[in-house]
FIVOLO-263261 format. One record per atom (N, C-alpha, C, CB): residue in one letter; x, y, z. Coordinates in pm, whole numbers, padded with zeros to 5 digits, always signed. Atoms other than C-alpha are relative to their C-alpha. Glycine has a CB too. Layout:
% residues N
AXYZ/...
END
This chain:
% residues 280
M-00015-00068-00161/M+08383+05531+07411/M-00133+00078-00018/M+00162+00120+00041/T+00128-00067-00086/T+08094+05642+07622/T-00009+00124+00089/T-00040-00091+00091/R+00051-00119-00055/R+08041+05999+07749/R-00067+00004+00114/R-00071+00051-00074/H+00054-00027-00115/H+07955+06043+08084/H-00096+00139-00010/H+00118+00008+00099/R+00021-00151-00039/R+07726+06370+08103/R+00021+00052+00170/R-00161+00033-00045/K+00000-00090-00154/K+07724+06588+08430/K-00081-00053+00024/K-00017+00152+00033/P+00118-00038-00085/P+07449+06586+08610/P-00027+00161-00020/P+00032-00039+00165/I+00028-00146+00032/I+07247+06894+08584/I+00015+00059+00154/I-00165+00028-00079/D-00007-00058-00119/D+07351+07108+08889/D-00143+00084+00079/D+00113+00091-00026/M+00073-00146-00016/M+07026+07256+08968/M-00041+00116+00109/M-00101-00021-00036/K-00065-00176-00053/K+07140+07502+09226/K+00030+00075-00075/K+00123+00021+00073/N-00039-00123+00065/N+07304+07675+08983/N-00081+00036-00143/N+00155-00013-00025/L+00151-00016+00073/L+06979+07633+08743/L-00050+00112+00043/L-00110-00110+00029/F+00090-00108-00081/F+06796+07809+08990/F+00041+00120+00011/F-00025-00028+00128/T-00051-00106-00031/T+07019+08066+09058/T+00066+00078-00187/T+00123-00050+00136/Y-00026-00015+00153/Y+07090+08113+08640/Y-00186+00093-00018/Y+00034-00210-00107/L+00125-00047+00054/L+06697+08147+08560/L-00051+00139+00132/L-00123-00160-00014/L+00045-00164-00079/L+06650+08405+08912/L+00058+00094-00078/L+00061+00036+00167/L-00047-00077+00043/L+06923+08612+08751/L-00091+00032-00113/L+00118-00026-00012/A+00040-00054+00124/A+06759+08582+08414/A-00142+00103+00021/A-00027-00131-00102/V+00116-00084-00052/V+06425+08701+08520/V+00028+00130+00087/V-00085-00090+00084/L-00038-00111-00023/L+06563+08946+08727/L+00069+00117-00070/L+00044-00025+00069/M-00055-00108+00112/M+06770+09111+08445/M-00098+00031-00109/M+00133-00054-00077/L+00094-00031+00106/L+06451+09115+08223/L-00093+00060+00056/L-00051-00104-00074/M+00056-00087-00080/M+06256+09283+08512/M+00085+00161+00010/M-00009-00080+00136/I-00080-00106-00013/I+06538+09565+08504/I+00006+00045-00127/I+00123-00024+00059/V-00009-00014+00145/V+06570+09565+08114/V-00125+00052-00052/V+00032-00128-00068/A+00221-00018+00029/A+06184+09573+08034/A-00038+00096-00019/A-00120-00024+00116/P+00042-00119+00024/P+06116+09914+08126/P+00120+00126-00084/P-00048+00038+00147/F-00111-00047+00075/F+06430+10029+07970/F-00037+00054-00173/F+00108-00130+00006/F+00036+00039+00098/F+06355+09858+07658/F-00152+00077-00042/F+00009-00144+00017/S+00143-00047+00061/S+05973+09972+07645/S+00012+00143-00059/S-00123+00004+00120/V+00002-00155+00003/V+06094+10371+07690/V+00090-00020-00143/V+00080+00101+00157/F-00063-00037+00136/F+06337+10325+07396/F-00097-00044-00098/F+00144-00069-00029/L+00115+00024+00139/L+06094+10160+07158/L-00101+00112-00010/L-00102-00149+00014/A+00110-00133+00018/A+05843+10414+07252/A+00002+00127-00024/A-00057+00022+00087/S-00071-00089-00015/S+06090+10658+07192/S-00006+00046-00186/S+00143-00049+00087/F+00034+00000+00193/F+06041+10575+06747/F-00127-00002+00006/F+00053-00143-00113/K+00154+00002+00038/K+05660+10568+06753/K-00038+00089+00037/K-00087-00092+00038/T+00106-00105+00052/T+05425+10811+06662/T-00118-00034+00195/T-00105-00078-00229/P+00068+00054-00165/P+05132+10848+07009/P-00118-00100-00055/P-00089+00159+00122/A+00138+00072+00050/A+04854+10678+06772/A+00068-00166+00037/A-00052+00040-00209/E-00048+00141-00055/E+05150+10367+06817/E-00034-00032+00096/E+00115-00024+00015/L-00078+00065-00148/L+05159+10343+07174/L-00106-00102+00049/L+00033+00132+00145/V+00132+00139-00018/V+04793+10141+07211/V+00003-00100-00062/V-00137+00021-00035/R-00006+00140+00040/R+04928+09863+07052/R+00087-00043+00137/R+00078-00032-00168/G-00126+00078-00114/G+05157+09770+07356/G+00135+00066+00012/G+00048-00163-00051/A-00142-00055-00066/A+05484+09876+07545/A+00078-00082-00084/A+00034-00024+00177/F-00127+00075+00056/F+05680+09646+07355/F-00061-00059-00142/F+00062-00137+00116/S+00037-00003+00229/S+05479+09677+06971/S+00142+00062-00055/S-00180+00169-00084/L-00113-00068+00127/L+05765+09753+06714/L-00083+00134-00039/L+00026-00122-00172/P+00018-00081+00111/P+05710+10075+06559/P-00025-00053-00110/P+00091+00071-00020/E+00003-00023+00214/E+05601+10081+06178/E+00134+00046-00045/E-00126+00156-00079/N-00126-00110+00068/N+05936+10307+06096/N+00048-00017+00152/N-00044+00201-00077/F-00112-00030-00109/F+06228+10345+06325/F+00061+00174-00096/F+00156-00179+00011/S-00037-00167+00062/S+06224+10745+06253/S+00063+00066+00107/S-00141+00104-00048/W-00078-00129-00106/W+06463+10960+06463/W-00043+00141-00006/W+00160+00021-00033/D+00071-00119+00033/D+06204+11235+06415/D-00030+00070+00134/D-00129-00033-00083/N+00027-00059-00169/N+06128+11249+06820/N+00146+00031+00058/N-00083-00138+00120/Y-00139-00046-00015/Y+06493+11256+06845/Y+00035+00119-00013/Y+00075-00052-00070/R-00002-00134+00022/R+06561+11535+06650/R-00086+00163+00070/R-00027-00023-00121/A+00133-00126-00050/A+06233+11753+06789/A+00089-00002+00125/A-00216-00051+00025/A-00053-00017-00138/A+06375+11680+07153/A+00142+00054-00031/A+00000-00144+00093/W-00124-00012+00019/W+06717+11743+07038/W+00024+00151-00009/W+00043-00077-00114/E+00012-00111-00001/E+06627+12105+06915/E-00134+00060+00040/E+00040+00030-00103/Q+00103-00035-00110/Q+06260+12184+07074/Q-00001-00003+00137/Q-00086-00061-00015/G-00015+00024-00172/G+06373+12067+07396/G+00153+00063+00042/G-00007-00197+00049/H-00122-00072+00012/H+06721+12258+07385/H+00102-00123+00082/H-00010+00172+00080/F-00104+00081+00000/F+06890+11918+07438/F+00175+00073-00023/F-00046-00100-00114/R-00125-00007+00033/R+07194+11988+07272/R+00069+00130+00108/R+00004+00026-00169/V-00087-00078-00076/V+07271+12306+07518/V+00018-00100+00163/V-00079+00174+00015/Y+00057+00044-00126/Y+07181+12092+07798/Y+00103-00099+00028/Y-00154-00058-00003/T-00065+00106+00012/T+07387+11783+07724/T+00157+00100-00024/T-00070-00114-00128/L-00135-00077-00014/L+07688+12068+07672/L-00004+00019+00163/L+00007+00162-00097/N-00017-00039-00133/N+07640+12207+08003/N+00031-00126+00108/N-00130+00077+00036/S-00084+00121-00101/S+07609+11820+08199/S+00134-00027-00065/S-00087-00166+00010/T-00111+00034+00047/T+07915+11733+07966/T+00139+00073+00078/T-00017+00030-00144/L-00108-00134-00085/L+08122+12053+08118/L-00008-00017+00132/L-00044+00173-00019/V-00042-00014-00071/V+08037+11997+08435/V+00020-00134+00080/V-00050+00092+00031/V-00052+00156-00038/V+08083+11578+08480/V+00166+00026-00049/V-00099-00153-00110/F-00134-00061+00012/F+08400+11695+08297/F+00122+00031+00121/F-00035+00120-00054/W-00065-00108-00076/W+08538+11931+08567/W-00003-00099+00108/W-00074+00157+00020/V+00044+00111-00115/V+08397+11711+08816/V+00074-00133+00084/V-00101-00063-00064/I-00091+00123+00041/I+08600+11377+08697/I+00150+00046+00054/I-00001-00029-00183/V-00148-00070-00029/V+08931+11568+08684/V+00020+00051+00134/V+00026+00125-00092/L-00006-00048-00115/L+08895+11790+09001/L-00007-00128+00091/L-00103+00106+00018/G+00004+00141-00136/G+08770+11495+09226/G+00112-00109-00030/G-00174-00108-00002/S-00066+00124-00034/S+08934+11224+09110/S+00215-00003+00045/S-00047-00093-00159/F-00103-00019+00016/F+09253+11430+09101/F+00044-00014+00158/F+00018+00116-00082/L+00041-00005-00172/L+09182+11538+09491/L-00029-00096+00070/L-00106+00065+00037/S-00025+00114-00073/S+09070+11219+09567/S+00133-00067+00038/S-00061-00080-00059/I-00074+00100+00040/I+09382+11022+09479/I+00079+00078+00094/I+00035-00039-00153/L-00135-00084-00082/L+09633+11313+09658/L-00027-00037+00134/L+00009+00185-00010/A+00011-00015-00167/A+09446+11323+09965/A-00014-00173+00032/A-00170+00114+00066/G+00002+00146+00008/G+09365+10922+09957/G+00113-00070+00117/G+00040-00040-00164/Y-00128-00006-00024/Y+09719+10915+09944/Y+00071-00010+00142/Y+00028+00104-00053/A-00004-00085-00130/A+09765+11094+10235/A-00034-00057+00089/A-00067+00106+00010/F+00092+00042-00144/F+09533+10961+10478/F+00045-00172-00008/F-00224+00036-00018/A-00004+00142-00065/A+09640+10604+10395/A+00194-00070-00026/A-00150-00117-00110/Q-00117+00016-00015/Q+10068+10644+10350/Q+00087+00092+00057/Q+00033-00027-00094/M-00046-00080-00033/M+10118+10941+10532/M-00023-00009+00151/M-00033+00096-00072/R+00065+00017-00108/R+10111+11037+10887/R+00016+00116+00044/R+00032-00100+00079/F-00024-00103-00007/F+10045+11387+10994/F-00074+00025+00141/F-00029+00068-00120/P+00052-00044-00140/P+09891+11575+11294/P-00143+00031-00059/P+00089+00143+00084/L+00103+00006+00061/L+09512+11511+11307/L-00051-00041-00075/L-00018+00046-00016/D+00035+00093+00131/D+09473+11297+11037/D-00141-00108+00029/D+00156-00108-00035/K+00165+00036-00048/K+09204+11102+11216/K-00112+00072+00000/K-00013-00029+00120/A+00058-00113-00041/A+09057+11397+11279/A-00095+00018-00139/A+00114+00125+00042/L+00111+00003+00167/L+08997+11487+10908/L-00029-00092-00064/L+00041+00062-00120/F+00043+00156+00045/F+08943+11163+10820/F-00161+00034+00032/F+00083-00158+00112/I+00132+00032-00049/I+08630+11144+10966/I-00082+00137-00034/I+00001-00043+00166/V+00049-00076-00017/V+08550+11483+10913/V-00080+00002-00164/V+00089+00097+00063/F+00066+00041+00088/F+08508+11378+10522/F-00074-00105+00012/F+00060-00009-00080/L+00177+00177-00015/L+08275+11041+10609/L-00065+00079+00024/L-00033-00162+00144/L+00126-00094-00065/L+08093+11319+10797/L-00070+00062-00166/L+00080+00168+00133/G+00009-00067+00151/G+08083+11488+10443/G-00120-00123-00075/G+00196+00002-00097/L+00047+00039+00055/L+07996+11192+10299/L-00163-00106+00086/L+00115-00041-00070/M+00119-00017-00067/M+07706+11121+10561/M-00078+00070+00005/M+00002-00001+00076/V+00113-00072-00034/V+07501+11353+10568/V-00036+00037-00148/V+00024+00126+00107/P+00046+00035+00076/P+07253+11408+10329/P-00016+00183-00078/P-00115-00104+00050/Q+00006-00142+00059/Q+07235+11704+10039/Q-00110+00045+00027/Q+00018+00019-00137/E+00092-00073-00022/E+06911+11798+10138/E+00005+00069+00111/E-00092-00056-00010/S-00010-00065-00180/S+07052+11886+10511/S+00066+00153-00048/S+00147-00118+00144/Y-00115-00140-00004/Y+07277+12198+10372/Y-00008+00060-00138/Y+00183-00046+00029/I+00023-00039+00110/I+07124+12260+10052/I-00035+00162-00009/I-00096-00087-00044/V+00072-00117+00033/V+06983+12603+10157/V+00087+00096+00083/V-00161-00004+00036/P-00077-00069-00043/P+07275+12729+10370/P+00144+00002-00131/P+00018-00057+00152/L-00051-00029+00125/L+07481+12604+10043/L-00045+00123-00098/L-00021-00112-00062/Y+00094-00068+00095/Y+07250+12796+09840/Y+00032+00172+00056/Y-00188-00067+00021/Y-00030-00061-00042/Y+07319+13106+10030/Y+00115+00042+00045/Y-00052-00007+00033/F-00134-00049-00049/F+07679+13115+10087/F+00040+00039-00205/F+00123-00164+00120/L-00047-00050+00175/L+07728+13087+09675/L-00061+00107-00026/L-00042-00097-00133/S+00045-00099+00054/S+07478+13360+09638/S+00108+00101+00077/S-00158+00015+00017/K-00097-00103-00031/K+07687+13566+09834/K+00127+00074-00052/K+00030-00034+00079/I-00120-00016+00097/I+07982+13543+09655/I+00029-00025-00125/I+00078-00050+00031/G+00026-00037+00125/G+07790+13578+09344/G+00038-00124-00100/G+00077+00131-00027/L-00002+00098+00115/L+07818+13218+09199/L-00110-00075-00021/L+00099-00089+00009/V+00129+00057+00075/V+07447+13122+09198/V-00056+00061-00139/V-00115+00015+00097/N+00045+00022+00196/N+07319+13052+08829/N+00107+00035-00115/N-00139+00121-00054/T-00114+00041+00075/T+07654+12973+08735/T+00044-00126+00000/T+00095+00065+00030/I-00046+00145+00057/I+07806+12662+08593/I+00093-00037+00139/I+00104+00005-00175/Y-00133+00042-00108/Y+08056+12704+08921/Y-00124-00025+00078/Y+00146+00128+00069/A+00064+00021-00109/A+07726+12664+09136/A-00039-00199+00012/A-00140+00116-00014/L+00030+00122+00041/L+07694+12288+09008/L+00184-00081-00004/L-00100+00019-00166/I-00161+00066+00013/I+08110+12189+08970/I+00061-00003+00154/I+00117+00113-00113/I-00044-00040-00091/I+08213+12323+09290/I-00037-00089+00115/I-00030+00121+00003/P+00046+00110-00082/P+07978+12160+09527/P+00004-00180-00027/P-00132+00040+00010/Q+00004+00087+00037/Q+07976+11867+09317/Q+00153-00109+00008/Q-00058+00042-00104/V-00136+00035-00009/V+08358+11831+09343/V+00026-00050+00181/V+00096+00149-00058/G-00013-00004-00156/G+08310+11850+09729/G-00055-00155+00010/G-00104+00136+00093/M+00083+00170-00027/M+08060+11560+09771/M+00065-00103-00080/M-00178-00011-00057/S-00087+00177+00040/S+08290+11337+09539/S+00109-00055+00042/S+00047-00026-00129/V-00124+00016-00097/V+08604+11376+09699/V-00032-00014+00153/V+00094+00126-00016/C+00074+00065-00126/C+08398+11298+10021/C+00039-00198+00018/C-00202+00033-00039/F+00060+00153+00041/F+08333+10929+09859/F+00159-00013-00074/F-00182-00017-00130/G-00093+00052+00093/G+08645+10930+09624/G+00132-00003+00189/G+00041+00148-00194/I-00111-00046-00094/I+08897+11024+09976/I-00040-00189+00102/I-00046+00215+00110/F+00031+00121-00049/F+08730+10722+10133/F+00006-00131-00049/F-00093+00008+00026/W+00032+00118+00105/W+08707+10472+09832/W+00180-00014-00006/W-00112+00051-00183/M-00138+00005-00026/M+09111+10535+09820/M+00079-00001+00051/M+00036+00028-00014/R-00073-00001-00082/R+09217+10540+10092/R+00041-00169+00056/R-00061+00096+00088/G+00005+00161-00006/G+09124+10184+10149/G+00067-00044-00101/G-00133-00065-00007/F-00026+00066+00064/F+09257+10091+09865/F+00197+00016-00030/F-00110+00023-00097/F-00162-00027+00011/F+09637+10278+09889/F+00032-00074+00102/F+00064+00153+00014/A-00069+00049-00133/A+09654+10125+10252/A+00003-00158-00085/A-00109+00021+00185/Q-00059+00104+00008/Q+09699+09789+10093/Q+00119-00091-00057/Q-00060-00024-00015/F-00128-00012+00035/F+10032+09850+09959/F+00088-00014+00042/F+00024+00063-00026/P-00066+00026-00095/P+10271+09672+10085/P+00150+00111+00029/P+00021-00146-00028/R-00084-00150-00023/R+10509+09953+10333/R+00119-00049-00103/R+00067+00045+00196/D-00141-00004+00010/D+10828+09745+10231/D+00038+00001-00187/D+00065-00149+00095/L+00013-00002+00154/L+10731+09772+09854/L+00041+00206-00017/L-00213-00074-00062/L-00030-00168+00045/L+10731+10171+09905/L+00144+00051+00027/L-00102+00111+00093/D-00147-00045-00053/D+11053+10187+10151/D+00129-00030-00127/D+00038-00107+00159/A-00136+00064+00074/A+11246+10008+09890/A-00017+00097-00134/A-00007-00202-00040/A-00018-00107+00115/A+11127+10253+09596/A+00086+00118+00060/A-00153+00061-00057/E-00089-00083-00076/E+11238+10531+09849/E+00126+00001-00033/E-00001-00027+00120/I-00159+00069+00029/I+11569+10358+09884/I+00091+00019-00137/I-00017-00160+00003/D-00009-00010+00110/D+11591+10362+09503/D+00044+00135-00042/D-00103-00042-00043/G-00003-00126+00086/G+11559+10761+09459/G-00136+00056+00021/G+00032-00025-00161/C+00177-00070+00040/C+11155+10792+09425/C-00001+00086+00150/C-00181-00161-00015/N+00052-00118-00083/N+11014+11103+09624/N-00119-00073+00008/N-00005+00162-00060/R+00099+00035+00006/R+10679+11073+09758/R-00095+00006-00128/R-00031+00048+00089/W+00096-00008+00089/W+10526+11202+09452/W+00016-00092-00095/W-00011+00115-00051/S-00051+00060+00074/S+10737+10992+09270/S-00120-00147-00015/S+00154-00011+00053/I+00054+00138-00050/I+10592+10667+09437/I-00147-00004-00011/I+00039-00031+00150/L+00109+00030-00003/L+10260+10755+09419/L-00023+00027-00179/L-00080+00081+00120/W+00033+00043+00156/W+10227+10821+09024/W+00089-00094-00093/W-00004+00125-00079/R-00085+00050+00103/R+10464+10599+08930/R-00037-00189+00044/R+00194+00074+00020/I+00022+00122-00078/I+10393+10263+09132/I-00133+00016+00074/I+00117-00026+00101/I+00143+00033-00065/I+10042+10315+09320/I-00089+00033-00111/I-00042+00089+00143/V+00089-00036+00094/V+09857+10468+09053/V-00037-00107-00071/V+00043+00093-00078/P-00024+00062+00098/P+09939+10281+08750/P-00045-00163+00087/P+00162+00039-00062/N+00061+00140-00032/N+09838+09965+08976/N-00133+00019+00113/N+00133-00106+00072/S+00142+00007-00077/S+09510+10086+09149/S-00098+00061-00160/S-00007+00138+00185/I+00066-00021+00155/I+09384+10148+08721/I-00180-00062+00025/I+00111-00129-00148/P+00173-00022-00066/P+09039+09970+08863/P-00063+00030+00107/P-00067-00087+00003/A+00041-00050-00072/A+09000+10135+09150/A-00089+00113-00020/A+00078+00010+00052/I+00060-00114+00101/I+09013+10466+08963/I-00116-00007-00040/I+00059+00015-00116/T+00070+00026+00146/T+08814+10339+08705/T-00133+00008+00077/T+00038-00162-00102/T+00091+00019-00074/T+08561+10218+08967/T-00084+00100+00091/T+00046-00077+00054/M+00051-00105-00083/M+08525+10545+09146/M+00010+00163-00138/M+00129+00006+00175/V+00033-00095+00131/V+08526+10769+08786/V-00170-00029-00036/V+00115-00053-00154/V+00181+00057+00094/V+08224+10541+08668/V-00102+00087+00130/V-00051-00273+00001/L+00095-00058-00134/L+08052+10656+09004/L-00006+00190+00003/L+00097-00067+00176/F-00006-00145+00008/F+08166+10992+08982/F-00133+00053-00068/F+00129+00045-00081/F+00080-00017+00111/F+08011+11018+08632/F-00162-00077+00004/F+00091-00056-00117/V+00142+00064-00023/V+07668+10855+08725/V-00055+00078+00091/V-00006-00145+00048/W+00052-00096-00061/W+07642+11059+09011/W-00052+00140-00053/W+00077+00013+00077/T+00037-00156+00007/T+07679+11393+08868/T-00036+00044-00125/T+00110+00090+00039/W+00071-00013+00093/W+07550+11308+08527/W-00161-00013+00042/W+00050-00091-00094/N+00180-00037-00004/N+07182+11238+08697/N-00024+00081+00150/N-00120-00180+00001/D+00052-00066-00127/D+07164+11476+08989/D-00030+00084-00078/D+00079+00037+00131/F+00088-00102+00059/F+06898+11713+08940/F-00010+00086+00131/F-00153-00059-00067/F-00022-00021-00145/F+06884+11828+09315/F+00019+00135-00005/F+00117-00078+00071/L-00106-00137+00046/L+07139+12082+09261/L-00016+00084-00046/L+00083+00000-00066/A+00068-00096+00135/A+07045+12203+08926/A-00082+00072+00039/A-00073-00064-00115/L+00187-00042-00047/L+06702+12266+09074/L+00018+00152+00067/L-00089-00137+00162/V-00064-00122-00117/V+06816+12516+09362/V+00074+00111-00076/V+00125-00068+00119/M-00069-00066+00039/M+07109+12644+09182/M-00034+00089-00152/M+00096-00079+00011/I-00042-00065+00178/I+07056+12736+08821/I-00184-00003+00008/I+00125-00151-00174/S+00224-00065+00024/S+06699+12980+08723/S+00050+00015-00199/S-00079+00295+00132/S+00022-00012+00086/S+06847+13006+08371/S+00045-00120-00087/S+00030+00105-00013/D+00011+00129+00117/D+06772+12803+08072/D+00126-00091-00088/D-00078+00067-00120/S-00163-00009+00044/S+07116+12859+07931/S+00142-00129+00056/S+00047+00164+00075/L-00104+00073-00114/L+07277+12658+08214/L-00070-00108+00025/L+00037+00079+00146/R+00106+00149-00072/R+07006+12402+08278/R+00125-00184-00034/R-00234-00015-00163/T-00064+00143+00055/T+07169+12023+08269/T-00141-00099-00077/T+00080-00101+00166/L+00053+00105+00109/L+07041+11725+08097/L-00118-00071+00137/L+00164-00140-00086/P+00121+00018-00132/P+06805+11607+08450/P-00088+00094+00023/P+00054-00010+00137/L+00101-00111+00004/L+06656+11932+08491/L-00046+00034-00153/L+00066+00134+00070/G+00081-00034+00130/G+06588+11987+08135/G-00086-00121-00039/G+00099+00039-00127/L+00020+00131-00008/L+06482+11643+08127/L-00176+00057+00074/L+00143-00105+00106/A+00159+00004-00099/A+06161+11745+08387/A-00027+00086-00050/A-00027+00013+00163/L+00111-00123+00055/L+06080+12065+08249/L-00042-00041-00148/L+00079+00174-00008/F+00072+00071+00130/F+06049+11909+07888/F-00116-00088-00013/F+00083-00074-00055/Q+00096+00111-00008/Q+05839+11637+08035/Q-00119+00126+00042/Q+00042-00149+00128/G+00120-00060-00013/G+05603+11923+08163/G-00004+00084-00067/G-00036+00034+00101/R+00028-00092+00113/R+05613+12094+07878/R-00080-00057-00132/R+00136+00052-00046/W+00092+00138+00089/W+05510+11787+07648/W-00062-00081+00078/W+00086-00108-00087/A+00066+00124-00051/A+05332+11558+07863/A-00056-00063-00048/A-00059-00002+00071/A+00126+00038+00088/A+05073+11478+07623/A+00063-00070-00096/A-00091+00118-00064/N-00141+00104+00082/N+05370+11322+07384/N+00093-00043+00041/N+00075+00043-00089/I-00074+00109-00122/I+05469+11046+07552/I+00126-00037-00106/I-00120-00177+00061/P-00093+00049+00099/P+05715+10930+07217/P+00120+00126+00073/P-00064+00014-00199/L-00076-00129-00007/L+05881+11292+07276/L+00032-00024+00097/L-00049+00129-00013/V-00031-00023-00177/V+05942+11276+07638/V+00115-00141+00014/V-00193-00028+00135/A-00078+00126+00002/A+06069+10899+07570/A+00103+00017-00075/A-00067-00114-00045/A-00065-00053+00114/A+06294+11024+07324/A+00172+00089+00101/A-00146+00133-00100/G-00055-00098-00084/G+06434+11298+07583/G+00054-00083+00100/G-00096+00108+00051/A-00097+00044-00133/A+06511+11038+07865/A+00049-00095-00040/A-00055-00035+00139/T-00090+00087+00029/T+06678+10802+07626/T+00116+00079-00012/T-00031-00079-00111/L-00088-00092-00061/L+06879+11097+07591/L+00087+00004+00097/L-00048+00068+00026/V-00055-00012-00100/V+06950+11150+07927/V+00067-00137+00035/V-00087+00054+00087/T-00023+00158-00100/T+07013+10738+08032/T+00113-00021-00099/T-00150-00158+00009/L-00116+00012+00071/L+07233+10636+07726/L+00159+00002+00070/L-00015+00105-00091/P-00144+00046-00042/P+07557+10727+07850/P+00039-00004+00123/P+00091+00069-00048/S+00034+00084-00106/S+07499+10606+08151/S+00048-00121-00024/S-00132-00007+00026/L+00027+00143+00007/L+07446+10302+08023/L+00102-00029-00077/L-00133-00048-00052/F-00140-00010+00100/F+07741+10354+07727/F+00104-00002+00109/F+00018+00157-00107/I-00155+00028-00090/I+08036+10397+08030/I-00073-00078+00054/I+00096+00114+00104/Y-00040+00140-00042/Y+07969+10109+08202/Y-00029-00088-00065/Y-00036-00040+00103/V-00023+00117+00103/V+07906+09887+07948/V+00156+00004-00048/V-00106+00017-00140/F-00151+00007+00018/F+08248+09982+07831/F+00107+00004+00118/F+00033+00109-00080/L-00167-00022-00095/L+08449+10015+08130/L-00078-00089+00140/L+00069+00240+00054/Q+00034+00121-00155/Q+08197+09715+08345/Q+00141-00103+00021/Q-00174-00144-00043/R-00169+00069-00013/R+08525+09458+08315/R+00094+00119+00140/R+00111+00027-00223/Q-00078-00074-00128/Q+08732+09786+08538/Q-00072+00031+00122/Q+00053+00134-00039/F+00095-00012-00039/F+08434+09851+08702/F+00010-00124+00101/F-00094+00015-00100/I+00019+00069-00113/I+08356+09549+08876/I+00091-00066+00069/I-00077-00070-00017/L-00204+00043-00083/L+08763+09421+08898/L+00002+00083+00131/L+00187+00085-00122/G-00018-00112-00128/G+08774+09765+09125/G-00130+00006+00109/G+00014+00168-00071/A+00109-00010-00074/A+08450+09705+09288/A+00038-00158+00088/A-00156+00017-00105/T-00046+00102-00091/T+08548+09349+09417/T+00106+00019+00006/T-00017-00124-00019/S-00114-00026-00041/S+08887+09431+09468/S-00039+00053+00113/S+00081+00071-00079/G+00027-00074-00136/G+08780+09720+09704/G-00084-00085+00108/G-00084+00136-00031/S+00128+00044-00117/S+08515+09501+09892/S+00107-00139+00064/S-00210-00070-00098/L-00124+00115-00048/L+08857+09199+09911/L+00073+00084+00089/L+00115-00066-00131/H-00113-00062-00073/H+09061+09470+10054/H-00067+00083+00149/H+00081+00115-00118/G+00064-00074-00093/G+08795+09607+10299/G-00005-00148+00127/G-00168+00078-00073/S+00031+00108-00060/S+08735+09249+10423/S+00192-00095+00068/S-00111-00089-00140/
END
C-alpha cells in the first residue's frame, strides 16, 4: 500500500518558525546571563554564549555570602508568603461576595477596587509613606506586606469575581436546598472547581511581589530587611566591575519565578484561557 503524505501546511510552518525565533530572542539573554554566572572575568571576552572552562559555583557562593542574598531571600520569601496567603484569601471571599451576593453599594465598592487596580503605584507612594511613617511601620516588614496585599487584592477581586460569576445559579441554589450555607458553597463547591483560576492568580501575585523594587526602595532603609530586587540593585552598584558575580546574583533573583511558572504552567494557562473565555 502506498501511503500518501499530507501536504505541509505552510501557514502552520511559518507560525512555528516565528514562535521559535521569538522564543530564542526571549531565552537568549537569560541563557547568556546564566552562562556568565559560571565564568571568570577573563572568560567574558570569549563571547556571551561561550561555555566556561569549569562550571564552578564560586560566584554563587560569593553572592550568597558577600551580597547577603541569604537574608534577602528570606525577606522576599516571607513577604511573598503572606501576600499570597492573605491576598488570595481576601480575593476569594470578596470575589465571591461581588459575584454571587447582592448588598448595598456593591457596584460602587467594586468600582473603588477597580480604581485601586488602575492607579499607578508612583501616584500614591508618597502619601503611603507618610501614613505608614505616622503609625510606625516604615522600615519594617509590614511596610512591604500590607501595601502589597492591598494592591494584590484589587486585581484578585476583579479576577475572581469574573470567574465566580460564571457558576450556574441553579447549582448554587440546589446546594442551599441541600443544607449548605454560603460558606460551605464557597469552599466545598466553588473553590475546588476554580483551582486553575486561583493558581493563575497565585502565580501573578508571586511574580509581582517577588520582583517588586519600588516599594522596598522607598519603605526600607535597613539592610537586614531588604528584599532580593533591592539587594540586587545595591549589589550591582558595589560589584559592577565583576560581571560574573552580578550575573550570579541576577540568576538567584530570577530562578524562583521561572521555576514557579514552569511547574504551574499548565494550571496557569488553563486559568488564563478559561478567564478570557468567561470574559467573552
